[in-house]
N, C-alpha and C positions, 0 to 999 in steps of 0.2 A: 941921835943921830939916827936917820932912817934906813933900813935897810934896803937892798933892791928889791927883794919881796913885798915889802910893804907899799915901795913906792908902786910897784905893778899892780898890787890889789887896790890901791888908791885910785890909779887910773882908771880900771875897769869899772870900779863903783861909780866913779863922776861919769862914766861914760853910759852905763846902763841906767841911771837913776831916773832920767825923764821917762823912759819907757816903762819902769815900775811905776811911777806916780801915775801914768796913763792909765795903766791897768787897774790901779786901786780906784782910779776916779770912775771908769766904766762900771766896775763890779759895783760900786756904791750907788750910782743913778740907775743901772740895768732898764736902759729905754725898752718899749715894747717892739717885739719884731713881726712885722705884718706882711704877707707876701700875698700879692693880689695875682693869682694864676689864672683866674677866669676859665675854671674847667668844667663850668655847668653845660657847656655846649657839647661835652663829650659823653654825659651821662646817658644811660639807656633809656628809651621812653617807658613809661610805667604800663601803657596800654598793649603795646606787643607782647611785653614779657609775660602779662597776666593772661592774656590770650593763648600765648604758647603754653603757659603750665595748663590751662583748662583744656586743649586740644591734647596735650600729651595725657591728662587723665582720663579723656575719652578713648584714645588709643589705647591706654591700657586696659579700660572696660572692653573695648571692641575686641581685644586680643583675647582677653578672658572668654568673650561670648563666642568668639570664633573657635577655640580650643572646645570650649561646650559642645558647640553645634559639630565639629568635627568628631569628637567622642560619640555625639548621639548618632551620627550618620553612620558612624563605624558599627554602633553597637546594633542600629537598624539592617545595616548591609549583611552582618553576620547572622542576625535573627533570619533576615529574609531568605539567605542561603541555605540556613539551616532548615527553615519552612520548606524550601523549594526541593530540598534534597529529599526530605520526609514525604512531600506529596508526590514526587516521583517514584519513589520506594513503594507508596501507596498505590500509583496507578500502575507500575509494574507487577506488583503483588496481585492487584485487581485482574489484570490482564492474565496473568498466569491462571489466576483461579476461574476466570472466566473461558479460557481455552481448555482447563481440564475436561469438562463434560465433553467437547468436540473431540479431544484426543482421545478420551476413552469410548466414545461413540465409533469412532474411526476404525481404533482396535477392534470393536466388536463386531462390526461389519467386515473387516479385513480379514479375521480369522476363520470366517465361514467360506472365505476364497482361497484359503491358504496362501503359501509364500509366492509372490510375485518372479516370474522368469525374467521379466526385463520392468526397469522403470526409467521415465523421462521426467526429469523435473526443471522446472526454471520459475523465474518470477512471475510467469503467466500462467502456467499450467503445471498439473502433476499427472502424469499417465502412469498406470500399472498393468501389466499384462500378465494375466493367469491362465492356466491351462486347466480344464475342469473335464472330469470323465466319471458322470453319476453312474453309469453301466449300459444303459439303453442307448447312449449317444456321447459323441465327442464333442466339446464347444470350447470357445476360446471367450474370454471376459476382459473388457477394458474397464478398468475404474478410474474416472476422469474427475479431478478437481480442477475447476475453472477459478483461477484468481483473477481473470482479466477477461470480460465477456467478449472482448475482439478475438481471443485465441479460439473461437470456434466459429464456422460459417456453413453456409451450403452451396456448392458449386453447382452451375446450370451450364450444360455442354452448349457448345456452341450451335448456331442456328442450322448450319450447313447439314451436319449429320443427325444433329437431335442427341447424341449420345457420345460417352466416352466410358473408359473403364475408371473404377476407382483408382487404380495406379496412375493412370495419366491424369486424372484430376490432382492426385496427392503431388506428381512431379511437376505439374503445371503451376500450380499454386504454391510450392514450396512448405505443404503440411507435412507434419510428423506422423499423422496418422489419418484415416479415411474408412468410411463404411459407405455401403449404397445406402440410399434413402428411399423415396418414395416409389409408387407403382408408375406404370407408364401403358401408353396405348401407340400402336404402330399404324401408319397412315401415309400411303403415298411412299413409302421407303424411309419414313423417318419417325424417330419416337418422340412422344409428347408426355411430359409429366402428366400424371392422373390429378384431376378434380384442382382444389384450392392448393395454390404453391406459392410461396411468399419467398422471395429471394432480397436480400438488403433493405428490409422494412417495406417492400413493395408488393403488390399483387401481381403476378404474373400475367393471368388471364383473367382477373377479377375474382371475386367470391363466388363461391359454388356450395349452396346449402349440403348438407350432410344427407347420404342416401345410401342404401344397401350397406348398410353397417360400416362404410368409409368413415376414418377419422384423420384428424389433421394432427401432425406431431411436427414440434420443432422448439427453438428457444427462443424467449422473449429478448429483450434490450439489456436484461440483467445478468443474461446468461443462464437462466432459469428454464427447465424443460416445462412444456406447455403441449398439451394435448386434449382431445375427445371430439365428441361431435358438436358441430356448431351449425345452428339454423338460420342465423343471420350475421351480418357481417360485424354488426356492433357487438355482439357477442365475442367474437374472435378479437376486435379491435381492442377491447378493454383489457385482452393480456397483453397487448403490444408486442405482438410476434415479430421478431428480427428475422427469421427465416424458418422455412418448415415445409412439409410435404404430406402427401395423403397416402393412406393405405387401409388395411383391415386386419384384425380388430383391436379394440383396446383390452388389455388383458388385466390390468390393476388399475384401480382409482381411489384414492384416498384410502389405501392400505386394505382394500377389499376387492377380491376375485370378481370380476364382471363375467357374465356370461359368454360362452363363445359359441358363436353361430355355428348351426349343425353343418352346414355346407364347409367351413373353415376346418371343422374337425376330421373331415373324411375327404376331401379333396385338396391335397393328398393328406393322407393320415400322419405319415412321416416324411419330413423333407428338410434341406439345408433351411435354416433360418437365421434372420438378423432381428433382434428386438432390442429396445432401448428403453432404459427405466431410470428414476431417479431416488435417492434417499431422502430422508426429512431434511438433511443439511444441506441438499441440493446437490451432491456430488452425483455424478451419472454413471451409469452401469450399463454395459453394452454386452451383451451375447451373440455369437455368431455360432450356429452349429453347423458341423460338418455333414456332408450326405454325398453319396457316391452317383445319385442320381434324383429324379424327380417322381418317380412312380410311386412314391409311398412306402417304399421298403426300407428306407435309411434316411438318417438324420432324425429331428426330435419332432415330437407332437407339440401342439401348441398348449395343451394341459401339461406337459412335463415342464416346458419353459415357465409357465404361468407358475407352477407349484415351486419351482426353483427360485424364481424371482421373490416370490411371496415369503418363503423360508430365509431368504437372504436378507430381510427387511426391507425389500424396495416397496415403495408406497404407491407409485404411478409407474406404468409401463404400457408400450404399443409395439405391435408388431409391425415391422416395416417388409419391404419386398423380400421374399425368399428365393428359393429354389435355385437356379443359376445364377440369378442376380446378386445372391448373398456373397460379401468379400469383405475382407478385413485385412487393411494396410498398414504397418506398423514400423517405423524405422527402416524405411526403404524395401521393405520386401512384404511378399504377400504370405500371410500367416494362416489362414484356412486353405483348405484343397476345393477350389471351385468345381460343382459337380458336373460343369459342361468341359471340364479339362482346362479350360481357359477363362480369364476373367471376361464376364458378360458387359458390354458397353451399356449404360442406362444415363438419363437425363439428368438425374442428381445424385448427388453424394454429399454427406456429411464430412467435414473436415477440421481437423486439429492442428493448433501450431504451437510450435515450441515459443 
């Protein structure tokens, strides 16, 4: 007799037998599985991939080359900067060493003048005022270093009167300093510059050959003192005069004392004087000697001023108009004591600008 459990088992076995037989048959036969997906159309092309790989390699090489170039440029820039700094130091050292002789020379000539009582300095000019008292006379000196040739000129009085005082010329032009310049002649109530006169690079009344020991004195286009006797215009033109006037005599030339004409030694023997010279470095030295009259009993002799300039190291020096014409204006005031009691009007004045 079958129990209920056996009947249930037989039922399920009868139900699942066909499926089990099917699985056994499939396992035994094993038909091949072939899926036709056709995925070739989605595969990457070989050409672009290869080219991309080559391009990547080239980019890597270019990056390496760029990095090397940057390093090289950076190293070159550092080397250039270091070289430039060294060259600048060499230039500065050279300039300092080159200027040392000038500084030493300036100290040496300044020591002979003493301590300046006033100094005016700018990027165009340096002017130092000194007081001198050698014993036989009293004088004032201006040592002038022109940094710009345009900081010096010569004024010419207007044609109506033909003359003006140095103070008037200084005030009219705005100059910081001024001295009387060349000689003059009076005619018909007017004053005319003596002989060859150059203003602004032009001859005022043409060239006149030197006579009776007259000499020209002025500055050239480079601000250098020039002067002497000239017997042709070509001689003077070679020095390129910018301005200048005429008087007498030459005191020093090329560090040598020039013979002073006997007439100028005695008439007058002593007098107020204005003389102008230069050092070998082209600094100017102006001496203005005081005197209370023109009769020969006060002031300085030409020999005394010649010796003084020579001992101070001046190489060229020229006498300008003196007596009552001698005048020195500096920083808005009259420094010397004019022998006339007042400044004398003259046709020409040397002026200096700050």
